[in-house]
N, C-alpha and C positions, 0 to 999 in steps of 0.2 A: 561501723558507725552509724546508726543513722542522724539523721539530722534533725533538728528541732520542729522543721516543717513537716519533716516525713512522718513523724511522729504524732503531731499536731493532726495531720492529715488522714493517720489511720485511725485514730479515736473518733474523728469528726464523720469519718465514710461510713462509719455505721449506722450513725444515725441521718445520714442523709433520705434514704429511702423513704422515710416518713415524713420528709417536706412537704407542704403541700404544695400543687402543681404551679402556681403561681412563682414559686421561687426558684423553677428549674432555671431559667434564663438566666437569673443574676448566678446561680449555682456553675453554671456551664462555663459563664465569663470568669468566673473565680477559677475555676480549674485549667482555665486555658491559660489563666494569668500566670498559675502555680509554675508552669514547664522553662522558668528561666534563675535568675536570679535572688538573693535571699531577699532585696528587696521586694520581688515581683512575689514572693511567696511570704512576705508579710501583708504587702499589698491584697493580696486574694485571702488570706487569713480574714480580714478587713473586710472585705466584699461579703465572705461567708458568712461571718457573724453579722455583720447590718443586715443579713436576708433573713436568718434565722432570728434576731431581735426585731425587725421591724416588716412583716412580711408584705403588709401592706406597700411599702415603699420598695420594696424589692420587685416585684412584678408591676409594669407600667401598667397606668387603666388600662382594661380589657379594649380590645380593638373595637370601635364602633363601626359597626356598617354603612350606617348613613354619610358620615364621612369618609367612609373607605370608598364609595361608589363615587362621590366628589375626585377623590386621591386617584383614583385608580382610571378616570377618565380616557387619558391619554395610553395606558396601558393597553385598553380595547380594541387600538388603532392594530394591533398586533394578534395580541391576546385573547381577543372578542371575534375573530372571521373565522369562520368552518373551513378547515382544510387548506389554510392560510400555507404560504411557502415564500418565505423571501427570497428573492432573487440574487443577491448578492452580498455574502456568497451563498448558496443556493443550499437551505434547511428548514425541515417542518418546523412551525412557529406552535408550541404545546396550547391547548386548547386548557388555561388552568381554573375554569370555574367548578366549583365544588372541589376541588385539591385540598388537602388536609391541611388545616391553619398554620401548624407549628411548621410543617417542612416550608410553607411560602414564606415565614418567617424567616427562616433560617435560609433559606435560597437569598432572599435579596439580601440579608446580611451580609453574606458571601461576596455577593456580587459586589455590595458598599465597601468591602473590607477585600475588593481585587482579590478573593482566594476561590471563587468561580469565575471559570473565562469564560466573558465575551460581552465584549467592546461598549457595544449599544446597551445591555442591561447593568454591565458597570456605571454608563455614565450616567444612565435614567435613577439609579438607585443612589448615587454620592451624594444627589440633594436628598435624600428621603430622611428625618429624621426616625428615631424609634417608633415613635407615635405613631407616623405616616406609615409606615411598614407593616403595625399594627392593626391598625385600620384598614389597608388594602389588604392584608391578609383575610381579612374579617369579613369583607365584603364577598370577597371570591370564593372562599371557601363555604360561604353562604349560601352559595349563588346554585349550589347541584350541578352533577353533570351536566352540563348541556350539548 
């Protein structure tokens, strides 16, 4: 027998594809929160309902590339150097100019949440707000591949 949350998600899931792009981030957070207890299920459903009823509030303000440049200044120490290789541990540091904005947001959120492994990136991302991440991603993605 399906729980109330299973039934609710089944009926809501059919209309999710029609949500505006800005709501996708809030929707993703709600879907992740759903994978738990009934309390989490209720919280996820409330989050999703808020994102549908108040779509302007669901998405943070679009990232501001001008603010992103200021906030990404320290990022350029590694990610702005062509063919840069970190000395210890040795690995190639990717240049992220022109990278997809949604990918950058997801990566920084994963580093901040410690679900993506890299101690230096985790430390840097831990100090970033959601708006900082949006701004940095907007600036890097606007740079084009360099």
